[in-house]
C-alpha positions in Angstrom: -34.3 23.9 22.1 -32.7 20.5 22.3 -32.9 18.9 25.8 -29.3 18.2 26.9 -30.5 16.0 29.7 -32.0 13.3 27.6 -30.2 9.9 27.4 -30.0 10.1 23.6 -28.1 13.4 23.8 -25.8 12.1 26.5 -25.0 9.0 24.5 -24.3 11.1 21.3 -22.2 13.6 23.3 -20.0 10.9 24.8 -19.6 8.8 21.7 -16.0 8.6 20.6 -15.7 8.3 16.8 -14.2 5.2 15.3 -11.3 5.4 12.8 -13.6 3.3 10.6 -17.3 4.2 11.1 -19.6 1.2 10.3 -23.3 0.8 9.4 -25.9 -0.8 11.5 -24.9 -4.4 11.2 -28.2 -6.1 11.7 -29.8 -4.0 8.9 -26.7 -4.1 6.7 -26.2 -7.9 6.7 -29.8 -8.4 5.8 -29.5 -6.0 2.8 -26.1 -7.3 1.6 -26.8 -11.0 1.7 -24.0 -13.0 0.0 -22.2 -9.8 -0.9 -21.0 -9.4 2.7 -19.5 -12.9 2.8 -17.9 -12.3 -0.6 -16.3 -9.2 0.8 -14.8 -10.3 4.1 -13.9 -13.9 3.1 -12.7 -13.0 -0.3 -10.4 -10.2 0.7 -9.3 -12.0 3.8 -8.0 -14.8 1.7 -6.5 -12.4 -0.8 -4.5 -10.6 1.9 -3.5 -14.0 3.4 -2.1 -15.0 -0.1 -0.2 -11.7 -0.1 1.3 -12.5 3.3 2.4 -16.0 2.1 3.9 -14.7 -1.1 5.8 -11.9 0.8 7.1 -14.6 3.2 8.4 -16.6 0.3 10.0 -13.6 -1.3 11.8 -12.8 2.0 13.2 -16.3 2.1 14.4 -16.1 -1.5 15.8 -12.6 -1.0 19.1 -14.0 0.4 19.8 -16.3 -2.5 18.0 -14.8 -5.5 18.8 -11.7 -7.5 15.8 -9.4 -7.4 15.0 -5.9 -8.6 17.1 -3.5 -6.5 19.5 -3.8 -3.6 18.8 -6.5 -1.0 18.1 -4.1 1.9 15.3 -2.4 -0.1 13.9 -5.7 -1.3 13.8 -7.0 2.3 12.2 -3.8 3.6 9.5 -3.8 0.9 8.6 -7.4 1.3 8.5 -7.0 5.1 6.1 -4.1 4.8 3.9 -6.1 2.4 4.0 -9.1 4.9 2.8 -6.8 7.7 0.1 -5.4 5.4 -1.1 -8.9 4.5 -1.1 -10.3 8.0 -2.9 -7.3 9.6 -5.5 -7.1 6.9 -6.1 -10.8 6.9 -6.5 -10.9 10.7 -8.8 -7.9 10.7 -11.1 -9.4 8.0 -11.1 -13.0 9.0 -11.4 -12.8 12.8 -13.7 -9.9 13.4 -14.4 -8.0 10.1 -14.9 -4.3 10.8 -15.8 -5.2 14.5 -19.0 -6.8 13.3 -18.9 -9.9 15.5 -19.4 -11.9 12.3 -17.8 -15.0 13.7 -18.9 -14.6 17.3 -15.6 -13.0 18.2 -15.2 -9.5 19.5 -11.7 -8.1 19.3 -10.8 -5.2 21.7 -11.5 -2.0 19.8 -8.0 -0.7 20.3 -6.6 -3.8 18.7 -9.0 -3.9 15.8 -8.3 -0.2 15.0 -4.6 -0.9 15.2 -4.8 -3.8 12.8 -6.9 -1.7 10.4 -4.9 1.6 10.5 -1.4 0.2 10.5 -2.0 -1.2 7.0 -2.1 2.3 5.5 1.5 3.4 6.3 2.7 -0.1 5.3 1.2 0.4 1.8 2.5 4.0 1.3 5.9 3.1 2.7 6.4 0.1 0.4 5.2 2.3 -2.5 7.7 5.0 -1.5 10.6 2.5 -1.2 9.8 0.9 -4.6 9.9 4.4 -6.1 13.3 5.0 -4.6 14.5 1.6 -5.9 13.2 2.5 -9.3 15.1 5.7 -9.4 18.3 4.0 -8.2 18.1 1.1 -10.7 17.2 3.3 -13.6 19.8 5.9 -12.5 17.3 8.7 -13.0 17.2 12.0 -11.2 13.8 13.3 -12.2 12.3 14.7 -9.0 13.1 16.7 -6.0 16.3 15.5 -4.3 14.4 15.0 -1.1 12.2 12.3 -2.7 15.4 10.7 -4.0 17.0 10.8 -0.5 16.7 7.6 1.5 17.0 9.3 4.9 14.3 11.8 4.1 12.0 9.0 2.9 12.6 6.9 6.0 11.9 10.0 8.2 8.5 10.4 6.4 7.8 6.7 6.8 8.5 6.8 10.5 6.4 9.9 11.0 3.5 8.3 9.2 3.7 5.2 11.5 4.0 7.5 14.5 0.9 9.5 13.9 -1.1 6.3 13.3 0.1 4.8 16.5 -0.6 8.0 18.5 -4.2 8.2 17.0 -4.8 4.6 18.0 -3.5 5.2 21.5 -5.7 8.3 21.8 -8.8 6.3 20.7 -7.9 3.5 23.2 -8.0 6.0 26.1 -11.1 7.7 24.8 -9.5 11.0 24.1 -12.3 13.4 23.3 -10.7 15.1 20.2 -9.4 11.8 18.7 -11.4 12.6 15.5 -8.9 15.4 14.8 -6.1 12.8 14.9 -8.1 10.6 12.6 -8.5 13.5 10.1 -4.7 14.2 10.3 -3.9 10.6 9.6 -6.2 10.4 6.6 -5.1 13.7 5.2 -1.5 12.7 5.5 -2.2 9.4 3.7 -4.1 11.3 0.9 -1.4 14.0 0.4 1.6 11.6 0.6 -0.1 9.1 -1.7 -1.0 11.7 -4.3 2.5 13.2 -4.2 4.2 9.8 -4.7 1.7 8.7 -7.4 2.1 11.9 -9.4 5.9 11.9 -9.2 5.9 8.2 -10.0 3.8 8.7 -13.1 6.1 11.5 -14.2 9.1 9.3 -13.8 7.4 6.4 -15.6 6.6 8.6 -18.6 10.2 9.8 -18.7 11.3 6.1 -18.7 9.1 5.4 -21.7 10.3 8.5 -23.5 13.9 7.6 -22.9 13.4 3.8 -23.3 16.6 3.2 -25.3 18.8 5.0 -22.9 17.2 3.5 -19.8 17.6 0.0 -21.4 21.3 0.5 -21.5 21.3 1.7 -17.9 19.3 -1.3 -16.8 21.3 -4.0 -18.6 22.6 -5.4 -15.4 18.9 -6.3 -14.5 18.3 -7.5 -18.1 16.8 -5.6 -21.0 13.3 -7.1 -20.3 13.1 -5.2 -17.0 12.9 -1.9 -18.8 9.4 -2.7 -20.0 8.5 -4.2 -16.6 9.7 -1.1 -14.7 7.8 1.3 -16.9 4.5 -0.7 -16.8 4.7 -1.3 -13.0 5.5 2.4 -12.5 2.4 3.6 -14.3 0.1 0.8 -13.0 1.1 1.2 -9.4 0.8 5.0 -9.6 -2.7 4.9 -11.1 -3.8 2.5 -8.3 -2.2 4.9 -5.7 -4.2 7.8 -7.2 -7.4 5.7 -7.0 -6.8 4.9 -3.3 -6.1 8.5 -2.4 -9.2 9.7 -4.3 -11.3 7.1 -2.5 -9.9 8.2 0.9 -10.7 11.8 0.1 -14.2 10.9 -0.9 -14.7 8.9 2.3 -13.4 11.7 4.5 -15.8 14.3 2.9 -18.9 12.3 2.0 -19.0 8.9 3.8 -17.6 10.0 7.2 -18.1 13.7 6.9 -14.9 14.6 8.8 -16.0 12.4 11.7 -18.4 15.1 12.8 -21.6 13.2 12.1 -21.9 10.1 14.3 -24.8 8.6 12.4 -24.3 5.2 10.8 -23.2 5.4 7.1 -25.6 4.0 4.5 -25.0 0.2 4.1 -24.6 -0.1 0.3 -22.5 3.1 0.2 -20.3 1.8 2.9 -20.0 -1.7 1.3 -19.2 -0.2 -2.1 -16.5 2.1 -0.7 -14.9 -0.6 1.4 -14.9 -3.1 -1.5 -13.3 -0.7 -3.9 -10.7 0.3 -1.2 -9.8 -3.3 -0.5 -9.6 -4.2 -4.2 -7.3 -1.3 -4.9 -5.1 -2.2 -1.9 -4.7 -5.8 -3.0 -4.0 -4.7 -6.6 -1.4 -2.1 -5.5 0.3 -4.5 -3.2 0.5 -7.1 -5.9 2.1 -4.7 -8.4 4.6 -3.6 -5.8 5.4 -7.3 -5.0 5.8 -8.0 -8.7 8.2 -5.2 -9.2 10.7 -6.8 -6.8 10.4 -10.3 -8.2 13.3 -12.1 -9.8 14.3 -10.5 -13.1 12.8 -12.3 -16.1 16.2 -12.7 -17.7 19.1 -13.6 -15.3 22.2 -11.5 -15.3 24.3 -14.6 -15.9 22.9 -15.1 -19.4 23.6 -11.6 -20.4 27.2 -11.7 -19.1 27.9 -15.0 -21.0 26.6 -13.5 -24.2 28.7 -10.4 -23.7 31.8 -12.6 -23.0 31.3 -14.6 -26.2 30.9 -11.5 -28.3 33.9 -9.9 -26.7 36.0 -13.1 -27.4 34.9 -13.3 -31.0 35.8 -9.7 -31.5 39.2 -10.2 -30.0 39.8 -13.3 -32.2 38.9 -11.4 -35.3 41.2 -8.6 -34.5 44.1 -11.0 -33.9 43.4 -12.9 -37.1 42.6 -16.1 -35.4 39.2 -16.5 -37.2 
């Protein structure tokens, strides 16, 4: 029988699981070598670049025609800005609470920086999906997914459960692992639902390319191809992120029931793939709301010239 009075048992019994379990740092850094610096510095700079580009896009949103209505463009870029800032701070100051730079962030703050990025990513993904449907004038999915109020309610709920879980962890709530599991499952299910629906919509766009091109002429004909490609690409990245999170929940973190440190290389591989997919997905979302490749003004002028020539021919002028 296990002795419940030993210090080792007491420490294990009182240990509150982290939202992001980590390996033994001394052992892991020795094994990884330069791969560790590549991870935290490389991705830290990548998310910093995302934050800068999102800031520029927000400044340009008021004077440049972009893909979709201005409120959606501003909301998407704001979420990407928060994603970039929080990830960059988390990775460059105290990556994964490793004290890499001799700085130790408070655990509640570090977990908040890490966890808040997930609803930012799925929320920007959901909003670009809504913009896509509105611009393409497609009604291919459940009316709930095409409803701005419903989507905003889901977004707020996602942010709420993440904040509640972080608060519970900060006050050492004993069953906080249950909240972590709920947050991760919500992220997985919501991400899979959006990705699958987005892929279905994208395939519909490709199949109906000629009709959609006519519907999208106010955004230029070239955007038809861009929308379809971004739709499929972003959705595949979303599926990849959801699959990785499911793998981590089951195999890496074991539903937060096993408090042993995860294997160093397994943890590094999972985190590297996750950050890579996050950066790629954020970039495709940012690209989708960029300035249209062909301005609306050029198309309008061309239509005006053709209309004038047609009128002149009918009146016998030319």
